[in-house]
Residue, then its C-alpha position, 0 to 999 in steps of 0.5 A: m108282684t106275686h099276685t101278678i106272676k100267679s095271674l100270668a101263670i094261670a093265664v098261660a096255663a089256660a092258653l096252653l091247655l087250649a092249644a095242647c089238645g085241639s085237632k087241626p083241619a085235615a089239611e093242616q094235620a098232614a103238614a104238622p101232625v104233632a103240633e097239637a100234642a104240646t102239653v103242660d104239667a099245669a100247676p093249680a091256681d093256688s100254687s106259688a112255686t110255679d110261674a109262667a116261664a116254667l109252664t111254658e118250658a114244660a109245654r115246650s119240652t113235652q112237645e119236643s118229646v112227643s114230636a120226636a117220638a112221632d117222627s118215626s117212619d111209620a107214624s103217618l102210615q094211616r094218613l097215607a094209605p088209601l082205603p080200598a073201595n069196599a072199606q069206604l063209605p058210599s060216595g057222597r057226604w063223607k070222603a075217605g082220607t078227608n073226613y076219616v082215615a084208615v088205621v094201618p094195620a087195623q087193630n083188634t078190639r074188645a067188641e063181642p060178635g055183632q058189636v062195633e067198638v067206638i073209642e074216644v081218646f080224650w083229656l080232661g084238661c083239653a078245651h076241645c074235649y070239653a066242647l065235644e063232651p055234651f055232644m058225646q053225652a047225648w050220643r051215648k044215650s041214643k047210640a045204637d045198641y050194637i055200639k060198644f063205647e069206651a072213653v080212654p084218657v090220653m097218656w102223653g105226659a105226667a099231667h095226662r096220666s094224673h087226670a087219667r088216674l082221677y078219671y079211672t078212680l071215678v069209674a072204679l067208684g061207679r061215679e063216671d058221671l062226675a067226669a063231667v063235673a071234673f071237666d067243669e072244675i077245670h075249664k069253668r073254675g080254673n082248678y086244674l086238678v093237677a100239680n107239679n108232682d103226683a103227691q100234690s095232684e092226689k091231694m088236690q083230687l082227693a079234696w075235690a072228690k070229697t066235695q062231690g060226696i066221695s069218702e077219703a077211704d073210698f078214694n084212697r082204696e081205688y086211686n092206686g087199686f088194681s082196677v085203676n092200674t089195669n085201666m091205666q095200662r090199657a090207656e097207655e096201650i091205646t095211646r101208643r097203638y093208635k099213635i094218638e097225636g091230638v085229642p079228642r080222637v075217635v076210633i071206630n072198630g079198630k079200622y077208622e079214625t076221625d075227629v071234629g076238624m075232619a068231620g066238619g063239626h061236632n054234629e057232623l062227627i056224631q053222624l060220621i061215627n054212626d055211619l062208620a059204625a053202621l058200615e062195620k055192622s053191615r059186614 
């Protein structure tokens, strides 16, 4: 019986991870902009304390809290506000309001003069982010030199924050390359790298990091260090400032937002990012 419950819990958690992050087609976003924001503080596969009912309740509770926060009157401004003609791509392949939307008001960026900032908001536990990752990795190697790229973990709930802390620890250690390995660990091997409390999550993540050649001393030094905590604060700010309701989400120069569904596919998203960045560069 225990094995059956644990297996069911794993299956439910995996299904919730898939449902928790994916962007919907643009037409559906307008009708239900926060449905994709459900999440779960998922338990690891070897946890005997968590069952499917608890996972489902966690997902329901988190979705309600995210939905309530997004119900404020300004949450949909960026979807409703039309873009002036001089802020749109030339008519043709991409349509403002369909393939990309305006950020209202436009936000300041960290880009230097002559640069265009591109931010991808993601979650290690998101299956849609995992599917996009190979395309983003290839794009990062070939993108224009004027594009300043930053990957920012979404900060909706405890599970997202735990994964964000792991990601920023890897960055602080100069092992950002291991983010792709963490994606594989979660989505291929079913090891979610997050537990029911922060202490358990840290133990799981340390155990995994050690298998990747990171020493316990180095991991512990950075995990709650200044760099990681500073980046966590920025990720909180980005999630809030751009009213992120689904991931993966891409923000171009603080002015435009888009995603895979709006662009029409993974390759299309990459081309749209390039076109919007080029538009901003030409200003």
